[in-house]
Steps between C-alpha positions, in 0.01 A plus 500: 500500500750763617658708226855628519512848667546774242813634669694178464642297221346151475613271782701208363369150549647327807793275424468120511429389857684199639205352692672185625802669654327813631470531875323803645529555874338802664717653769809433290621672185775256412295372207381839384755508219353181355146629465556873462501500118145374482378720784669827406394469136143440611462787746172674427346192341436270795123530458529367145818290490638286222489123548864482608471791739185347650702199615732728693221710644322198642785479748592861561219730383184630664405148604805486727398810699303486826145621445547826691817580305334425167220744584757776560699425184194481278311800640741763636546811286723807543352782707570734207540292184668674208388485139717193435352289781250309278788394275737394780246358747526136394880521490509630860257239630684216329835619635372517858327162460831328431699696758256505793557142626876559500497819707449607859302804386123534518330470163336842531841666544641312202204609288528862617869538419503283189208701359673834555829370367372337180290806415811717547705271272248520219368855534806690622779301337321368193638149551329201336282277714760226504577303815874497444501878456254600772638264764866564427722612788606809307141615454409449866822668611420807288148517643622473860776759464403770250121487516485499881806710578302716745387208717684377808760230438308245706180559303679463167669182619163352591354590161792345319512189717145405401563560130832317513334196655260481206798538266693222678214259436431598140849576367749346745787532251479877551629484856871452468586867551460695821253788454583862577523575871207726578690681772702650216220705352510596137341817372219481252641569155418832335285495189654542156385773257321229301310388809403857585362539149284192559372652825398815314287272283372333817358836604310526172351151545305587816125516453405793729625858524587456869706186435686670215571803719622286788720295269646823358557640847676184614749524212545878532562508875696174542706495179508878457551619859606189691208498744443195718182302443342626823569866406315512168155549652621798711561733206236770444490747208636773728811287564602536135680819391534579129737776386736586218762256632271197508287332766569445870304251709479571872478175698332551840541274801791375707740511204383844382694622198479675162580285197557636149308280255696338217430695182364199308202476740407870508243477220306230682508693828360808328220288351419355843484844659241604241289186539502421870240664728607774741472447875615138507824305442603450138447128568141564604330396825675225697261286703750289691722544805794292380647666192823298481350269237288765327680478166521121488131473587422744221711329235355156580172622356641657184530365147833400347857460630520725803793679666624468855530821703825396667664424165378832358668683789820300442479598132499867604796444731705326230420777249653752742794278594576453130472873436743578781253692717693619810449247778396759757230628264379146431474431874297818539262423213451132590426557867776264608648515846746234387549326165554137603420350162722735298757224423221276369373773266846594371517172307235649268707813434729477194874522566674819392739491210868484602549863396196627690590291805853642505385858448239476773745360756767754397261780583465650154130559555558756776 
C-alpha cells in the first residue's frame, strides 16, 4: 500500500464517477473535463487506487499505454534526482501516464521535463503536491519565464509546450487565458530579506566544510558583489583586497572589474579568506570545462531550499538601484556593456515619495 508523501496534505478521495455517461477517447481531450476530478485527485496513487478510481484507470491508465511507452514511464528517473524525488515520483509518473496518449511528444521527453518541473515546484517553490496547483497555467508560466530566463526563447517555448500539453489534459479548465509571450522576457525576481535569511540557514545545513564554504561563497559573491554564476569560480584569495574602507573583489576575465563588496557580506568573506586554502580558487578545484551551470549543479546536491545565482545577482542590482547608486558606477561594477533588462528590474524598486521625486528632478541633490 502506498502511503501519502510526507510533503503533501492527504489527497482527497475522487469524486463520484458517472460510469454510464463517461466516454474516454485517446487522441481527444474534449472529455477531459468530465474525468479530470477523479484523475487529478488520484495523481500519485495509480498503483494503489480506490475502487472508483480503478474504474477510470482501466480505460486510461497504464493499461492503455503501448508496452514500450509503459516501460519508459515506469522506469525512467531524472539524471540528477533531488531530495524530493522519492516523494514526487509517483505523481510525475501518473501525470505522464494520463497525458502521454494525448500528446505528440515522446514519453521520455515528457518524463524528463515533468520530473524537473515537479521537483522545482515542490523543492524550490514549496507548493503542495496537488494536481490543480502543479499543473496550473500560472505555475508553468512562472517556471518557463523566471526559472529559465537565461535560456533561448525557442528552448523555453519547447519546455513550456510539453508541460502545457500535460496541463491541458489534466486541468483543461485552466486554459482560457493566453500565457505570457516568451519573447517578452521577464527578469528573475530579486530575493527578499526574509529569503536571504533563509539562505544563510541553508549554508549552515550543509554536511561538509567544502559545501558550506561554497554555499557561503555563492551568497557573498552573487548577492554581495553581483558576480555572474560563471565568474564565481574564478576568484582567488589574491583577488580580494581588504582595507580600512571595506573589501574589494577583483573579477578577472573578459569583463574585468573591481567591485566593492556590500558591507553586510564582509564578515563572511573574511571568514572564507581564513578558511580556504592558498594557491587555488576560493571555490576550490573545478574539474569541468563548462562552468556556465556550475552553481546550479552544486545547489542540486545540497540540503534545503537553495538559491539561484541569477536571482542573487538581480538582488544585488536591485539593492543598488534602490539605494540610488550612480548608473555609470553600477555599469562599471556589474560588467554590463548594456543594461537591456533594466526596465524589468525597476519594477522591484520602490517608488520615491512625491517630495523626494520632485527634489531629485529639480536638481536639489547637486
